[in-house]
C-alpha positions, 0 to 999 in steps of 0.5 A: 354182512355186506353180502346180505345187504347187497343181495337183499337190497339190490332189487328194491329200486326196481320194485319201487320204480316198477310200482311207480312206472311199470314196464322194464323196471317191473320186469327187472324186479321180478326177474331178479327175484326169480330167475337171477337168484335161481341161476346164481344158486345153480352156478355158485352151488357151494354154500357160504362157509359157516361163521366162526362160533361166537362171531358177533354181527352188530350190523345185523340189527341195522339191516333188519330195521332197514328191511322193515322200513322198506317193507312198509314203503313198498307195501303202501306204494304197491297198494297205491300202484295196484289200486290204479294210482300209478296207471299200470297196464295189465302186464305191469300190474301182474309183474308188480304184484308178483314181485312185491308179493315175493318180496313180502313172502320171502324177505319181509317174512324172513326178516320179521321171523328174525326180529320176533326171536330177538330179546330186544323189545323194539326189534320184537315189536317191529317184527310183530307189526310187519306180520300184522301188516300182512294180516298174519300177526298171530304167527308172532305167538304161534311160531315161538310158543307152538312151532318151536316147542312141538315141531315135527310132532302131531302137536305142531299144525305147521309140520306137514305129514308125509303124503300130505299135499300143500293145498290140504296142509295150508288151511289146516296150518293157518287155522291150527296155528291161529287157535294153538297160538291163542291157547298158548298165550292164554295159558301163559297168562292164566294167572292174569285171567284168574286175577281178573276173575277174582277182582271185585272192581269191574274196571280192574277185572276188565283191565286184567282180562284185556291184558291177558288177551292183548297179543291177539287183540293187537293182531286182530285190531291191528289187522282191522286197522290196516284194512281200514287205513288202506280202504280210506287211503286207496279205496276199494281197488286198493283194498282188493290189491292189499288183500291179494298181496297179504294172501300171496305173502301168507301162501309163501310163509306156509310154503316155507313151513311145509317144505322145511319140515315135510314128512319129518317126525321126532321119535316118541319116547313116552306119553306126550314126550318126544326126543329133542329137536335135532338136525334130522327134523328140518330140511336144510338148503345149502344154496348160497344166493337164496340163503342170503336173500332169505337171511339164512332161513334155509339154514333151518335146523340150526335156527331150531337148535339156537332160536336166538342166534342172529341170522348171519351166524346160523350154521349148516354144519356137516351135510354128509351125515346119512340122516341129515335132510337136505333139499335137492334145490333151493327153498324158493324152488322147492316151494314152487314144486310144492304147489304141484302135490303129485310132482312134489311127492314124487321128488320128496317122498323117497327122500323122506323114506331114505331119512327114516331108513337111515335113522333105523339102521344101526351104526356098526360097532367100531372094532377095537385094537 
């Protein structure tokens, strides 16, 4: 746990000082998140060993709570800075925006993702409100109820098709996950809606109906609340900065989904039935420092196999299997590449084809003596 804390918490003072004073601190924070992590991934290369099966990490919750608190401190400090409250020049403004946006999109997202999978109600709510503060609250429902169930099938809006560019994927995934997440929540609460329809008392009918809609009511009203709060505290300039930060963070979240499942599909076994999710349905990345930075989010296939497994316990396993999808560079580096669809396809389409071919090649029978 010490290595996770060291990597994730180290740039926070520079991000905070950069927002307050700009200049060198803002530059260090941005360089730390981008070049520092990339080059140490290249230098170290070898992935950290898997934790022994059954290991427990009591400090994992504490680090998640600290990161959630840091998220809100940096969010409101950053909005103040971007609104002109700390007197940043143009260069510092850009560096602060990029540095904070990367933190929210890579760390706050990974941490909130971790927390919404926890059975602990307080941890779950903390993750939900981190997402809501980024105006992406619906991901709390869509990710758990839609993505995990339908990943690598046409039923999941966040699984990119082979040949689909990111800029075509992003609006489809955002809208599709919002709608499908709402539909899943509505179906899960169908009994409550039915009870509301049958209730004779109007107040009871309204109470039951609102309860059935509550998750999305929280996401929407919570988002409106954050917008109004930012406007009240920091004015129009702060609101613009806030919306830009949210858009940048959401872009990175969508990039993560795009990269981690691009072109991979589960075999259909029957009408509306598909093979179980396995390691062959997610692109993993063994790069060590970016894995620590993103709380092991690049160990994505194991997360799909064990959604409740805490991030320090996520495993890579054997990466040498022929049909095991492995990214050629770290997840953040591949996300940058995905912004340029022709180059992305040149790098990734042949790898997807190799995965498909490996799955279709029959395994030779073992000779018996």
